[in-house]
C-alpha positions in Angstrom: 32.3 12.4 -48.9 28.7 11.8 -48.0 25.9 11.4 -50.5 22.7 11.5 -48.5 20.3 9.8 -50.9 18.3 6.7 -51.4 20.7 4.1 -52.8 18.0 2.7 -55.1 17.6 6.1 -56.9 19.8 7.2 -59.8 21.6 9.6 -57.5 22.2 6.8 -55.0 23.7 4.3 -57.2 25.7 6.9 -59.2 26.9 9.0 -56.3 27.0 6.5 -53.4 28.3 3.4 -55.4 29.9 4.0 -58.8 31.4 7.6 -58.5 33.0 7.4 -55.1 34.4 3.9 -55.7 35.8 4.9 -59.1 37.6 7.8 -57.5 38.7 5.9 -54.3 36.8 8.4 -52.1 36.3 7.7 -48.4 32.5 7.6 -48.4 29.8 7.7 -45.7 26.7 5.4 -46.2 23.7 6.1 -44.1 20.5 4.1 -43.6 17.2 5.5 -42.3 15.4 8.8 -42.2 17.6 11.9 -41.7 15.8 13.3 -38.7 15.9 10.2 -36.4 16.2 10.5 -33.5 16.3 14.3 -34.1 17.2 16.8 -36.8 20.7 17.2 -35.6 21.8 13.7 -36.5 23.3 14.5 -39.9 25.5 17.3 -38.5 26.7 15.1 -35.6 27.7 12.4 -38.1 29.5 15.1 -40.3 31.4 16.4 -37.2 32.4 12.9 -36.0 33.5 11.6 -39.4 35.0 14.8 -40.7 32.7 15.0 -43.8 33.7 17.9 -46.1 31.5 17.1 -49.2 27.8 16.8 -48.8 25.4 15.7 -51.5 21.6 15.6 -51.0 18.2 16.5 -52.4 15.9 19.6 -51.7 13.3 17.3 -50.1 15.8 16.4 -47.4 17.0 20.0 -47.0 13.4 21.2 -46.5 12.8 18.5 -43.9 15.9 19.4 -42.0 15.1 23.1 -42.2 11.6 22.5 -40.9 12.5 20.3 -38.0 15.9 21.7 -37.0 16.6 25.1 -38.5 19.2 26.0 -35.9 20.8 22.5 -35.5 23.8 23.0 -37.8 25.3 25.7 -35.7 25.6 23.3 -32.7 28.2 21.2 -34.5 31.8 21.7 -35.5 31.9 20.5 -39.1 33.0 22.3 -42.2 31.8 21.5 -45.7 33.8 22.8 -48.6 31.4 21.6 -51.3 27.6 20.9 -51.2 25.3 19.6 -53.9 21.6 19.7 -54.4 20.0 17.3 -56.9 16.7 15.8 -58.0 14.2 18.7 -58.1 14.2 22.5 -58.1 15.3 24.1 -54.8 13.5 27.3 -53.8 15.7 30.4 -53.2 14.8 30.6 -49.5 15.7 27.0 -48.9 18.9 27.5 -50.9 19.9 30.4 -48.7 19.3 28.3 -45.5 21.4 25.5 -47.0 24.2 28.0 -47.8 24.1 30.1 -44.6 23.2 27.5 -42.0 24.3 24.1 -43.3 27.3 25.4 -45.3 28.1 28.2 -42.7 28.8 30.5 -45.7 31.9 28.5 -46.5 30.8 25.9 -49.0 30.4 26.1 -52.7 26.9 24.9 -53.7 26.3 23.1 -56.9 22.6 23.0 -57.8 22.4 20.3 -60.5 19.7 19.6 -63.1 19.5 16.3 -64.9 17.3 13.2 -65.2 17.7 9.5 -64.8 17.5 9.2 -68.6 20.4 11.5 -69.2 23.4 9.7 -67.7 24.8 12.8 -66.1 24.4 16.5 -65.2 22.9 18.7 -67.9 22.9 22.0 -66.0 25.2 23.1 -63.3 27.8 25.6 -62.2 31.5 24.6 -61.9 32.1 24.7 -58.1 34.0 27.8 -57.0 34.7 28.8 -60.6 31.2 30.1 -61.6 29.0 32.4 -59.4 26.3 30.7 -57.4 22.7 31.9 -57.8 19.9 30.9 -55.4 17.3 28.8 -57.2 19.2 28.6 -60.5 21.1 25.5 -61.6 23.4 27.5 -63.8 24.3 27.2 -67.5 24.4 24.0 -69.5 27.4 21.9 -68.6 30.3 21.5 -71.1 29.0 19.8 -74.3 25.3 20.3 -73.4 23.4 23.1 -75.3 20.0 23.7 -73.6 17.3 25.9 -75.2 13.9 27.1 -74.0 11.1 26.6 -76.5 7.6 27.9 -76.4 4.6 25.7 -77.4 5.1 26.6 -81.1 8.8 25.6 -81.0 10.2 29.1 -81.1 13.1 29.9 -78.8 12.4 32.0 -75.8 15.1 34.7 -75.5 17.4 35.1 -72.5 16.1 37.5 -69.9 12.5 36.9 -70.8 10.0 36.6 -68.0 8.1 34.1 -70.1 8.7 30.4 -69.2 8.9 27.6 -71.7 10.0 24.0 -72.1 13.7 23.3 -71.6 15.1 21.1 -74.4 18.6 20.0 -75.4 19.6 20.8 -79.0 22.3 18.2 -79.4 22.9 14.5 -78.7 25.4 13.5 -76.0 27.1 10.2 -75.0 25.1 9.6 -71.8 21.6 9.8 -73.2 19.6 6.7 -73.0 19.0 4.9 -76.3 15.4 3.6 -76.1 12.6 2.4 -73.7 12.9 -1.4 -73.5 10.2 -3.0 -75.5 8.6 0.3 -76.5 10.7 2.3 -79.0 7.6 4.2 -80.2 7.0 5.6 -76.7 10.7 6.6 -76.5 10.3 8.8 -79.6 6.8 10.2 -78.8 7.8 11.1 -75.2 11.2 12.6 -75.7 11.6 13.7 -79.3 8.3 14.1 -81.2 7.1 17.3 -79.6 9.2 19.7 -81.7 10.1 17.5 -84.7 8.8 18.9 -88.0 9.9 16.0 -90.2 9.6 12.5 -88.8 11.6 11.0 -91.6 14.6 13.2 -90.9 18.0 11.6 -90.0 19.5 15.0 -89.0 19.7 15.3 -85.2 19.1 19.1 -85.5 15.5 18.2 -86.3 15.0 16.2 -83.1 15.6 18.3 -79.9 15.3 16.4 -76.7 12.2 17.4 -74.7 13.0 17.1 -71.0 9.4 17.7 -69.7 10.5 20.5 -67.4 9.5 24.2 -67.5 12.3 26.8 -67.2 13.3 30.4 -67.4 16.7 31.7 -68.7 18.2 34.8 -67.2 20.2 37.4 -69.1 23.4 35.8 -67.7 22.5 32.5 -69.3 21.6 30.7 -66.0 18.6 28.4 -66.1 15.9 28.3 -63.4 14.1 25.0 -63.5 10.4 25.4 -62.5 9.4 21.8 -62.3 7.6 19.3 -64.4 5.4 20.8 -67.1 2.7 18.4 -66.0 2.6 20.2 -62.6 1.1 23.4 -64.0 -2.1 25.1 -62.9 -4.0 26.9 -65.6 -5.8 29.8 -64.0 -7.9 31.9 -66.5 -5.4 31.1 -69.2 -2.3 31.8 -67.1 0.0 28.8 -66.7 1.4 28.8 -63.2 4.1 26.4 -62.1 3.7 24.8 -58.7 7.4 25.4 -57.8 7.0 29.1 -58.6 4.0 29.3 -56.3 5.6 27.2 -53.5 8.8 29.3 -53.7 6.8 32.4 -53.1 5.1 30.9 -50.1 8.4 29.8 -48.6 9.6 33.5 -48.5 7.2 33.9 -45.5 9.4 33.5 -42.4 6.9 31.2 -40.5 6.5 28.7 -43.4 8.6 25.5 -43.5 6.9 23.6 -46.3 4.4 24.5 -49.1 2.4 22.7 -51.7 0.2 24.2 -54.4 -2.7 22.3 -55.9 -5.5 23.0 -58.4 -9.1 23.3 -57.5 -12.0 23.3 -60.0 -13.3 26.9 -60.3 -16.5 27.7 -62.2 -15.3 31.2 -63.3 -11.5 30.7 -63.9 -11.5 27.1 -64.8 -8.9 26.3 -62.1 -7.8 28.2 -59.0 -4.8 27.7 -56.7 -5.0 26.4 -53.2 -1.9 26.5 -51.0 -1.1 24.1 -48.2 1.6 25.2 -45.8 3.2 23.6 -42.7 4.9 25.9 -40.2 8.3 25.9 -38.5 8.5 24.6 -35.0 7.1 27.0 -32.4 4.8 28.8 -34.9 1.0 28.8 -34.4 -1.6 28.9 -37.2 -3.2 32.3 -37.7 -5.1 34.4 -40.3 -2.1 36.7 -40.4 0.2 33.9 -41.7 -2.5 33.0 -44.3 -2.5 36.6 -45.5 1.3 36.7 -45.6 1.3 33.7 -47.9 -1.3 35.2 -50.2 0.5 38.5 -50.1 3.9 37.0 -51.0 2.3 35.2 -54.0 0.6 38.5 -55.1 3.9 40.4 -54.9 6.2 37.9 -56.5 3.9 36.4 -59.2 0.9 38.6 -59.5 -2.8 38.9 -58.6 -3.8 36.2 -61.0 -1.9 33.7 -58.9 -3.5 34.7 -55.5 -4.7 31.5 -53.8 -8.4 30.9 -53.4 -7.5 29.4 -49.9 -4.4 29.0 -47.8 -4.6 25.9 -45.5 -2.2 25.7 -42.6 -1.8 22.0 -41.8 0.3 20.2 -39.1 2.2 18.2 -41.7 2.1 17.3 -45.3 1.3 13.7 -46.6 4.7 12.4 -47.6 6.4 9.3 -49.0 9.1 7.6 -46.9 11.7 9.5 -48.9 10.1 12.8 -47.8 8.3 13.8 -51.1 5.0 15.6 -50.6 2.1 13.8 -52.3 0.3 16.6 -54.0 -2.3 14.4 -55.6 -3.5 13.4 -52.1 -4.2 17.0 -51.1 -5.5 17.9 -54.5 -8.1 15.1 -54.0 -9.0 16.6 -50.6 -9.4 20.1 -52.0 -11.7 18.8 -54.8 -13.7 16.4 -52.6 -12.4 13.4 -54.6 -10.6 10.3 -53.5 -7.0 10.9 -52.4 -6.1 7.6 -54.0 -3.7 5.0 -52.6 -2.1 6.2 -49.4 -0.4 2.9 -48.4 3.0 4.2 -49.5 2.8 7.3 -47.2 5.1 7.5 -44.2 2.3 9.3 -42.3 -1.1 8.1 -43.7 -2.9 9.3 -40.6 -2.4 12.9 -41.6 -4.7 12.6 -44.6 -7.8 12.2 -42.5 -6.7 15.1 -40.2 -6.3 17.4 -43.3 -9.5 16.2 -44.9 -11.6 16.9 -41.9 -10.2 20.4 -41.4 -10.3 21.5 -45.1 -13.6 19.9 -46.1 -15.5 21.0 -43.0 -14.4 24.6 -43.6 -15.4 24.4 -47.3 -18.9 23.1 -46.3 -19.2 25.9 -43.8 -18.3 28.4 -46.6 -20.7 26.8 -49.1 -17.8 25.8 -51.4 -19.1 22.3 -52.2 -18.0 21.5 -55.8 -20.3 20.3 -58.5 -19.9 16.8 -59.8 -16.7 16.6 -61.7 -16.4 15.2 -65.3 -14.3 12.1 -65.9 -11.6 14.3 -67.5 -11.5 16.6 -64.4 -11.3 13.6 -62.1 -8.4 12.1 -64.1 -6.6 15.5 -64.0 -6.9 15.7 -60.2 -5.9 12.1 -59.8 -2.7 12.5 -61.8 -1.7 15.9 -60.4 1.9 15.8 -59.2 2.5 12.2 -60.3 5.4 13.3 -62.5 7.5 13.7 -59.4 
């Protein structure tokens, strides 16, 4: 068994320490980045140690797909069960994980939960329920999710309208308070849809997870990401994960990040940043393919104002893309603190490319209001 996660994260201490020890599982522990000295290292380890259960996050999967898309086929390992956890996984990335990493043999469990929850909220039962790329599945046993609109009305199954995923019932693993700040605990997680603050009936206090979601006719949930990471274009709320998933359907694209840019007509517009797979060269054709994919899969309203092909994304040491940094670049504001980045030098490379081109096009923004500056500064921080 191998949980390929940061041991200091909830996934790490739950699924590297407590879970495997409680079940007496033979467990692999790994220190360092997954792609050192090359992107084949995880698969060499899996082959050498006979790993058959693999547990990791979409960020790691994207990184391995970008740097070594064909590496898994070089090694003789066989996973029977693979998990993805921590953030939504795009359907195209899921398919690579299943076809290349799992060699079409492994059952994938795409789990949805949060540190605050004490355990999975949404997931399929491995090999018992059908897998669906990009969907975590139904609520797990004892968990009853519902998607509510902004007015608190349930969004029906099969609707193309996204909403806020909430949990209708209490459960044993849910955290009890925020230390030293019980009012914040209530206001953050329970107040949004409560109609009677004096009620003692748990039916009146649905748990607000802070994630956007869709529910298909079959009951499976597709998590769209944090509701904070929404770009409001001419009144249309576009989830960043939705936009990025569309961009990743383009064969040449390895990574994608959507950010808002202030637009005088539409309020906000979308700008897409993409990094390419090894061997691919930037071109106008790829930019058009990305815009076209978003047009076709989401709609004309979501068409990016610009598509920027960059050599790499600014990332933390754990591999997370820092969207607030590139949002700052797109809006000619400060990218903020970059000392925690694994590759801080890439920020200046991207800034020079993007801002020089915008100046050339005459796209210098007006002076932003304090509220707009704060919005850009905070974009993506929920991750």
